[in-house]
C-alpha positions as CSV (number, residue, x, y, z in Angstrom):
1,M,116.5,81.9,59.7
2,K,114.4,80.4,62.8
3,K,111.1,81.9,63.9
4,I,111.4,83.6,67.3
5,Y,108.8,80.8,68.5
6,E,110.5,78.0,67.3
7,D,112.5,75.7,69.8
8,S,116.2,76.2,70.3
9,L,118.5,74.1,72.7
10,G,120.6,76.7,73.8
11,Y,117.6,78.8,74.8
12,E,116.4,75.7,76.9
13,L,119.6,75.2,78.5
14,L,119.8,78.8,79.6
15,R,116.3,78.5,80.8
16,Y,117.3,76.1,83.3
17,I,120.3,78.3,84.5
18,A,118.0,81.4,84.6
19,D,115.1,80.0,86.5
20,P,116.8,79.5,90.0
21,Y,118.6,82.9,89.7
22,I,115.0,84.5,89.2
23,H,113.4,82.8,92.2
24,G,116.6,83.7,94.1
25,A,116.0,87.5,93.5
26,F,113.3,87.1,96.2
27,K,113.2,86.3,99.7
28,K,110.2,84.1,99.1
29,I,108.0,83.9,95.7
30,R,104.8,82.2,95.3
31,Y,102.7,81.5,92.3
32,E,99.0,80.9,92.7
33,G,96.3,80.1,90.4
34,M,98.5,78.0,87.9
35,E,95.4,75.9,87.2
36,N,93.8,78.6,85.4
37,L,96.3,78.5,82.7
38,P,94.6,77.2,79.6
39,K,95.7,73.7,78.6
40,E,95.0,74.3,74.9
41,G,94.2,77.2,72.7
42,A,96.0,80.6,72.1
43,V,97.1,81.9,75.2
44,I,98.0,85.7,75.9
45,L,99.7,86.5,79.3
46,S,98.7,89.7,80.6
47,P,100.6,91.0,83.9
48,N,100.7,94.1,85.6
49,H,103.9,96.4,84.9
50,C,105.5,97.6,88.4
51,D,109.0,96.4,88.6
52,A,111.0,96.6,85.2
53,L,112.0,93.5,83.8
54,M,111.2,91.5,86.9
55,D,107.7,91.2,86.0
56,P,108.3,89.5,82.7
57,L,111.1,87.5,84.4
58,A,108.5,86.4,87.2
59,V,106.1,85.2,84.3
60,L,109.1,83.5,82.5
61,A,109.9,81.4,85.6
62,M,106.3,80.3,86.6
63,N,106.7,77.2,84.6
64,H,109.3,76.0,82.0
65,Q,106.7,76.5,79.2
66,K,108.3,78.6,76.3
67,K,107.1,81.9,75.9
68,V,107.5,85.0,73.6
69,F,107.6,88.6,75.0
70,V,107.5,92.0,73.7
71,A,109.6,95.0,75.0
72,R,110.1,98.8,74.3
73,A,111.4,99.2,70.7
74,D,114.1,101.6,71.8
75,I,116.2,98.9,73.5
76,F,116.4,97.2,70.3
77,S,118.4,99.9,68.5
78,K,121.8,98.4,68.9
79,P,122.2,95.5,66.4
80,L,124.0,93.2,69.0
81,L,121.4,93.9,71.6
82,R,118.7,93.2,69.3
83,K,120.2,89.7,68.5
84,I,120.5,89.0,72.0
85,L,116.9,89.9,73.1
86,T,115.6,88.1,69.9
87,Y,117.5,85.1,70.9
88,F,115.6,85.3,74.4
89,K,112.3,85.4,72.5
90,I,111.6,89.0,72.9
91,M,110.1,91.2,70.2
92,P,110.0,95.1,69.8
93,I,106.9,96.9,70.3
94,Y,106.6,100.4,68.8
95,R,104.8,103.3,70.6
96,V,103.7,106.7,69.7
97,R,107.0,108.2,71.8
98,D,109.3,106.2,69.1
99,G,108.3,108.5,66.3
100,F,105.5,108.5,63.8
101,R,107.7,106.4,61.4
102,N,108.3,103.5,63.7
103,V,104.7,103.3,64.8
104,L,103.9,102.5,61.5
105,R,105.8,99.3,62.2
106,A,103.5,98.3,65.1
107,D,101.4,96.4,62.5
108,D,104.5,94.3,61.7
109,T,104.6,93.5,65.6
110,I,101.0,92.6,65.6
111,E,101.3,90.3,62.8
112,K,104.3,88.4,64.2
113,S,102.5,88.4,67.7
114,I,99.5,86.7,65.9
115,E,101.8,84.0,64.0
116,V,103.1,83.2,67.7
117,L,99.7,82.5,68.9
118,N,98.6,80.8,65.7
119,N,101.4,78.4,66.4
120,L,100.1,77.9,70.0
121,V,103.2,79.4,72.1
122,P,102.2,81.5,75.0
123,F,102.7,85.3,74.1
124,C,103.3,87.9,76.9
125,I,102.4,91.5,76.7
126,L,102.5,94.0,79.5
127,P,99.5,96.0,78.5
128,E,100.3,99.1,80.4
129,G,103.2,100.0,78.1
130,R,105.6,101.2,80.6
131,H,106.6,100.2,84.3
132,R,105.7,102.4,87.3
133,P,106.7,101.0,90.8
134,M,103.3,101.7,92.5
135,H,100.2,99.7,93.5
136,S,98.1,100.8,90.8
137,L,97.4,100.2,87.0
138,L,98.0,102.7,84.3
139,P,95.4,102.6,81.3
140,L,95.8,99.5,79.2
141,G,97.1,100.3,75.5
142,K,95.0,98.7,72.5
143,G,97.8,96.3,71.5
144,I,96.4,93.4,73.5
145,S,92.8,93.7,72.1
146,R,94.3,94.0,68.8
147,V,96.7,91.0,69.1
148,A,93.8,89.1,70.6
149,L,91.1,89.8,67.9
150,G,93.7,89.3,65.1
151,A,94.6,85.7,66.7
152,D,91.0,84.9,66.9
153,K,90.4,85.9,63.0
154,A,93.6,83.9,62.1
155,L,92.6,80.8,64.0
156,K,88.9,80.9,62.6
157,G,87.4,79.0,65.2
158,Q,89.9,76.0,65.2
159,K,91.1,77.2,68.8
160,H,89.8,79.7,71.2
161,V,92.0,82.5,72.2
162,F,92.6,83.3,75.8
163,I,93.8,86.5,77.7
164,V,95.2,85.4,81.2
165,P,95.4,88.4,83.5
166,I,98.1,88.1,86.0
167,G,98.8,90.1,89.3
168,C,102.5,90.7,90.4
169,E,102.5,91.8,94.0
170,Y,105.8,92.9,95.5
171,G,106.8,93.3,99.0
172,D,109.6,96.0,98.0
173,Y,110.4,97.3,94.4
174,Y,113.9,98.4,95.1
175,R,115.8,96.0,97.3
176,Y,117.1,92.9,95.9
177,R,116.7,89.6,97.7
178,A,114.7,91.6,100.6
179,S,111.5,91.5,98.8
180,T,108.8,88.9,98.4
181,L,106.6,88.3,95.5
182,L,103.2,86.9,94.9
183,V,102.0,86.3,91.4
184,T,98.5,85.2,91.1
185,I,97.2,83.8,87.7
186,G,93.4,85.0,87.3
187,K,90.7,83.1,85.4
188,P,91.1,83.3,81.7
189,I,89.2,85.6,79.3
190,D,87.9,83.6,76.6
191,V,88.1,86.2,73.9
192,S,86.6,83.7,71.1
193,A,83.6,83.1,72.9
194,Y,83.0,86.8,73.7
195,V,83.5,87.6,70.0
196,A,80.9,84.9,68.9
197,D,78.4,86.0,71.7
198,H,78.7,89.7,70.4
199,A,78.7,89.3,66.8
200,D,76.8,92.5,66.4
201,H,79.4,94.6,68.0
202,S,81.8,96.4,66.0
203,E,85.5,95.9,65.9
204,A,86.2,99.4,67.8
205,M,83.6,98.3,70.2
206,L,85.1,94.8,70.7
207,L,88.7,96.3,71.3
208,N,87.6,98.7,74.0
209,E,85.5,95.9,75.7
210,I,88.2,93.3,75.8
211,R,90.6,96.1,76.9
212,E,88.2,96.9,79.9
213,M,87.6,93.2,81.0
214,T,91.3,92.7,81.1
215,A,92.1,95.8,83.2
216,A,89.1,94.8,85.5
217,A,90.6,91.2,86.0
218,M,94.0,92.5,86.6
219,K,92.8,95.0,89.2
220,E,91.5,92.0,91.3
221,L,94.7,90.5,91.4
222,I,96.8,93.3,92.9
223,V,96.7,95.8,95.7
224,Y,94.9,98.4,93.6
225,I,94.9,102.1,94.8
226,P,92.9,103.8,92.2
227,D,93.9,107.3,92.7
228,D,97.5,108.9,92.8
229,D,96.2,111.5,95.1
230,D,97.0,110.6,98.9
231,Y,98.5,107.4,97.2
232,E,101.6,107.6,99.8
233,A,99.4,108.1,102.8
234,T,97.2,105.1,101.8
235,W,99.9,102.8,101.2
236,E,101.7,103.8,104.4
237,G,98.5,103.4,106.4
238,A,97.6,100.0,104.8
239,K,101.3,98.7,105.6
240,L,101.0,99.8,109.1
241,L,97.7,97.9,109.3
242,S,98.9,94.7,107.8
243,G,102.5,94.7,109.5
244,Q,101.6,92.4,112.3
245,I,101.0,89.5,109.5
246,P,104.6,87.5,109.1
247,E,106.2,88.9,106.0
248,R,106.3,85.2,104.3
249,N,102.6,85.0,104.6
250,L,101.9,86.4,101.0
251,R,98.4,85.7,100.8
252,G,97.7,87.0,104.4
253,R,99.5,90.2,103.6
254,F,97.9,90.5,100.3
255,A,94.4,90.1,101.9
256,A,95.2,92.5,104.7
257,N,96.6,95.0,102.4
258,R,93.7,95.0,100.1
259,D,91.2,95.2,102.9
260,A,93.2,98.1,104.4
261,V,93.3,100.0,101.0
262,E,89.4,99.6,100.8
263,K,88.8,101.0,104.1
264,I,90.8,104.0,103.7
265,G,89.2,104.7,100.4
266,K,85.9,104.3,101.8
267,L,86.8,106.9,104.5
268,R,88.1,109.1,101.9
269,R,84.8,109.1,99.9
270,E,82.3,109.3,102.9
271,Q,84.4,111.6,105.4
272,P,87.0,113.4,103.3
273,E,87.5,115.6,106.1
274,K,88.4,113.1,108.6
275,A,90.6,111.2,105.9
276,G,92.5,114.4,105.4
277,K,93.5,114.8,108.9
278,L,94.4,111.1,109.1
279,F,96.6,111.3,105.9
280,E,98.4,114.5,107.5
281,K,99.4,112.6,110.5
282,V,100.3,109.4,108.3
283,L,102.6,111.6,106.1
284,E,104.1,113.5,109.2
285,F,105.0,110.0,110.6
286,T,106.4,108.9,107.4
287,Q,108.6,112.0,107.0
288,A,109.9,111.7,110.7
289,R,110.6,107.9,110.3
290,K,112.7,108.5,107.0
291,R,114.6,111.4,108.6
292,A,115.3,108.9,111.6
293,R,116.3,106.2,109.0
294,V,113.8,103.8,110.5
295,S,112.2,101.3,108.1
296,L,108.8,100.4,108.5
297,H,109.6,96.9,109.2
298,A,111.0,98.0,112.5
299,T,107.8,99.5,113.5
300,Y,106.0,96.1,113.1
301,A,107.5,94.7,116.1
302,K,105.3,94.4,119.3
303,H,108.1,94.2,121.5
304,P,110.8,96.4,120.0
305,M,113.7,95.7,122.3
306,A,113.1,91.9,121.8
307,A,113.2,92.4,118.1
308,A,116.3,94.5,118.3
309,L,118.2,91.9,120.2
310,W,116.9,88.9,118.2
311,R,118.0,90.7,114.7
312,T,121.3,91.6,116.5
313,L,122.0,87.8,117.5
314,K,120.9,86.6,113.8
315,T,123.1,89.1,112.3
316,L,126.3,88.2,114.4
317,V,125.8,84.6,114.4
318,S,125.6,84.5,110.6
319,L,128.6,87.1,110.1
320,P,131.6,84.5,109.7
321,V,129.8,82.4,107.1
322,V,128.4,85.6,105.1
323,L,131.9,87.0,105.2
324,A,133.3,83.8,103.6
325,M,130.5,83.9,100.7
326,A,131.1,87.8,100.2
327,V,134.9,87.0,99.7
328,A,134.1,84.1,97.4
329,A,131.6,86.3,95.6
330,S,133.4,89.7,95.7
331,P,133.9,90.1,91.9
332,V,130.2,89.6,90.9
333,L,129.0,91.7,94.0
334,C,131.4,94.7,93.1
335,V,130.4,94.6,89.5
336,N,127.0,94.3,90.2
337,E,126.6,97.5,92.5
338,R,129.0,99.6,90.5
339,L,127.1,99.2,87.5
340,A,123.4,99.1,89.1
341,G,124.6,102.4,90.6
342,G,124.7,104.1,87.3
343,V,121.2,103.0,86.6
344,K,119.0,106.2,86.7
345,D,115.8,104.1,87.2
346,P,115.7,102.7,90.7
347,A,113.0,100.3,89.8
348,F,115.2,98.9,87.0
349,R,118.2,98.0,89.3
350,N,117.0,94.8,90.5
351,S,116.5,93.6,87.1
352,F,120.0,94.4,86.0
353,R,121.4,92.9,89.2
354,C,119.6,89.6,88.3
355,G,120.8,89.7,84.8
356,I,124.2,90.5,85.9
357,L,124.2,87.2,88.5
358,I,123.0,85.1,85.8
359,V,125.9,85.9,83.8
360,V,128.9,87.0,85.8
361,W,128.2,84.6,88.6
362,T,127.6,81.7,86.6
363,L,131.1,82.2,84.7
364,L,132.8,82.7,88.1
365,L,131.1,79.3,89.4
366,V,132.9,77.5,86.7
367,V,135.9,79.2,87.5
368,W,135.6,78.2,91.0
369,A,134.6,74.6,90.1
370,I,138.1,74.2,88.0
371,V,140.2,75.7,91.1
372,L,138.5,73.5,93.6
373,L,138.7,70.5,91.7
374,C,142.3,71.1,91.0
375,T,143.1,71.8,94.7
376,V,141.1,69.5,96.9
377,K,139.3,66.0,96.4
378,W,136.2,65.9,94.4
379,Y,133.7,65.5,97.2
380,W,134.9,68.6,99.1
381,A,134.8,70.4,95.8
382,L,131.4,69.5,95.2
383,A,130.4,70.4,99.0
384,A,132.1,73.9,98.7
385,L,130.3,74.4,95.2
386,V,127.0,73.5,96.6
387,L,127.7,76.3,99.4
388,L,129.0,78.7,96.9
389,I,125.9,78.6,94.6
390,P,123.6,81.1,96.8
391,A,126.5,83.1,98.2
392,P,125.6,86.5,96.4
393,M,122.0,86.0,97.1
394,L,122.7,85.3,100.8
395,V,125.2,88.1,101.1
396,Y,122.4,90.6,99.7
397,E,119.9,89.0,102.3
398,W,122.3,89.7,105.0
399,V,122.8,93.2,104.2
400,E,119.1,93.9,104.3
401,Q,119.3,91.9,107.7
402,L,121.8,94.5,109.0
403,R,119.9,97.5,107.7
404,R,116.9,96.2,109.7
405,C,118.9,95.4,112.8
406,A,120.0,99.2,112.9
407,S,116.7,100.3,112.1
408,S,115.3,98.3,115.0
409,W,117.8,99.9,117.3
410,R,116.9,103.4,116.1
411,Y,113.3,102.9,116.6
412,L,113.9,101.6,120.0
413,C,115.7,104.7,120.9
414,N,113.2,107.1,119.4
415,G,110.3,107.5,121.6
416,R,108.4,110.0,119.4
417,I,108.2,107.7,116.5
418,R,107.2,105.0,118.7
419,N,104.6,107.3,120.1
420,M,103.3,108.7,116.6
421,K,103.0,105.0,115.2
422,K,100.8,104.2,118.5
423,E,98.5,106.9,118.0
424,L,98.2,106.3,114.3
425,M,97.4,102.7,114.9
426,N,94.5,103.7,117.4
427,V,93.1,105.8,114.4
428,L,93.5,103.1,111.8
429,K,92.2,100.1,113.7
430,T,88.8,102.1,114.1
431,L,88.3,102.0,110.3
């Protein structure tokens, strides 16, 4: 039986199919810091975990290098699903909530992880242990430190062990194809060098120190809101401040959001009473905006009338093409939304949509190819297929465009929300 880290022709072919779908799940995706990935040695990839399976999929698609992942053990309970996940180079990891008997099997996962790293295949572990759609970081588990120290012992100085922190920063956690994604690869932490320089430290000390270094490095790569208290008001205020920066300017938005969160945090620490009043106003604005079904994107417009007219024009002009694409992709779109609607965790729905498209739309494209080649000349069939390939993604994007168009008109017609936003901006700009 093949080891999970060994080459597989079928897996490699599927990667070439899956990667475009992963990129296509976002309006724009950008990878920064690729030069920080070590060229040799044992590499542990450590991304934050805020958007279910989209986080590991984003790491998978950052290059075509083979990688092994871990996922929570309960999804491996069914034999068929276990085989499929193993085929895609995903191993189970056991936690306290999986029961004491299963926790005893955690050592087996650690040993297999070390074996993967010993064969110099990158190993990805999401050290928070569970996803949470927030701009924050949960306490890291000890698993990543145990794997790193175990791999360092196994390699015995022949190769260095590195932990590479990765920050995934999403524009939206819930809307498929409407979100952007900035993936930042940080400077690697040389675990082997650290262990050698701190030979007098106990293993328990090293476990905690490596975990703390990893957490600190990850926080630098995301918009980090350290406290759940006043989280919604802080994030809404930050987005209002960064709203004038174009949505596709991922680095600019990221920098502006971080700066805004730091300013709001400073106000909260130094002038809690003033911050409390600001948070009340922000939440009042947020609640009024949501009741009126006005998206935050609509409030960014300097000239609401021009923005509403422009979005309406784009929506109407693109409608005939989108309708044709929607008809062609209707089977997969119907299946996708029907099944995704039954997923209880809203942050998991985009992961689900992406997986369904990879499987169902690929098969449907094969059917379309056969139909077209049998009915029209090959060059017309080829042209039609080229147009069909992105059809589901473009339909999702158009639906979001329609939503924003409607929201722009609601914002334009709601003077109260516009005045509330203006008053808020006057306060926020003084921070």
